[in-house]
N, C-alpha and C positions, 0 to 999 in steps of 0.2 A: 573771278576765273579769270585768268590766262593762260591759258594752252597747258593744261593737264598732261598728266603722262600718269597711264592707267594702264592694268594687269588687268589683265582676262581670264582665270583661270573653268574652263570648262571643256571636259572629255568630247563633246561636241562642236567639232567645226564651225557645222553651220548656226548653233546655239550663239558662239562667239562672234560669228559677225551680225547676227541678231541685234547682239547686246552693242556692240557699237554702234552700228547702225539706226538703236533709239534713247543712244549716248550722245547720237548728234544731231539726233530730231530732236529730241528734249531742250537741245541750247545749252548743251554742255560744251566749252571752247576746249575739244581735244585737239592737242598737238600731235601725241603719241600713242600708239598701241598698243600694249606689246600680250602676245597672247601665249596660254599653257595647256594642256590638256590634262595635266592632274596637281597635286601638289608639290609631289616631287619638282614637276618639269617649275610652277611657281615660285618656287622657291631658290631655285639657283639662278631662273629670273629678277630676282630682290638681292641676291647677291652682286645684281651686274650692274644695282642703281638701284636712289630710292624711287620709289610712284608716291603721286599725288590720292592715289584711290586704289584700291585693289574692287575687284567685281568676284566672288569664286562661288560652282557650284559647291553644294554638299554632298550629292553622291557621285564617286569617283573613282576609278580602278586607283591601284599604286601609293596614293595617300589621299583621302578625301579630304573633305571640305572642313572641316571640326582638324583636323591632323595638320591642313596646312597650316589654320588660324592658328594653332598651338605653335606650332615649326617659328612660325612670324614673330609669336610674342618675344622668341629667344634669339631675336636679329633686332643689333640696335637701332641702322638704318630704318626700320618696320615699326617699328613698337608704336609709335603714333598717325601708322600710317590707318583710318580710316576702312574697315573691310564690309563691305554690302555681299550678305550671303542671296545664291538666288538657290531658289532649292522649288522640284513639285511637290513635296512634303505635303502630304494634309495634316501628318502631326507636328501638334505645337511644340510635342514635348524636344521634336529636335530644332525648331526653331530656338524654345526657350535656351536649349543647352549650348544653344552658337551665340547666342546672346551672353549667355553667362561666359563664353570661354574668348568674349574680347569684340565677337562681330557690332558694328553702330546700328545692322539693319538689313531688312532681308525683303528680298522679293519673290511674289510667289509667281511661279509659272502657268500658266501664258500673261504674259508682263505690256503693258502699252509706253509709249514715250515720259506719257503722262504720270504714270508713276513709275517711272526709276526715275525723274526731275524730282517729284516729290520725295522720295527718299533720298537722293541723290545730292541735290544742290546744298540741303544744308550743312551738309560732311565736306564742303564744298569752300569757305567760307576761309577767305587763307592763305591757300592754294597759288603757290605761284601765279 
């Protein structure tokens, strides 16, 4: 894992910073963090260049995380990018829906750096 490029999609600017801080505290070598406030902005960011990892909230305005995930799969430079969903959802059905749509994992809010590392590290083998 050498200097990954991460996209964090969440409608809360504070939560985006918390996710970034947790990645760094977890020892993930983050070279660049791109932030998006919803799925529409997230898709636009991915079209500007490939990401090594995407962390996305599920519940967002304009385009939620599941719609964002479906949109990603239509982009050539994102088809194999690991996506981890971040959620406050207590409902297993939303998590199952996200995994069925192609998410490679999920993290429940609130979370710790150790939980982030546990979910993210295995997905980064072979990343830049």
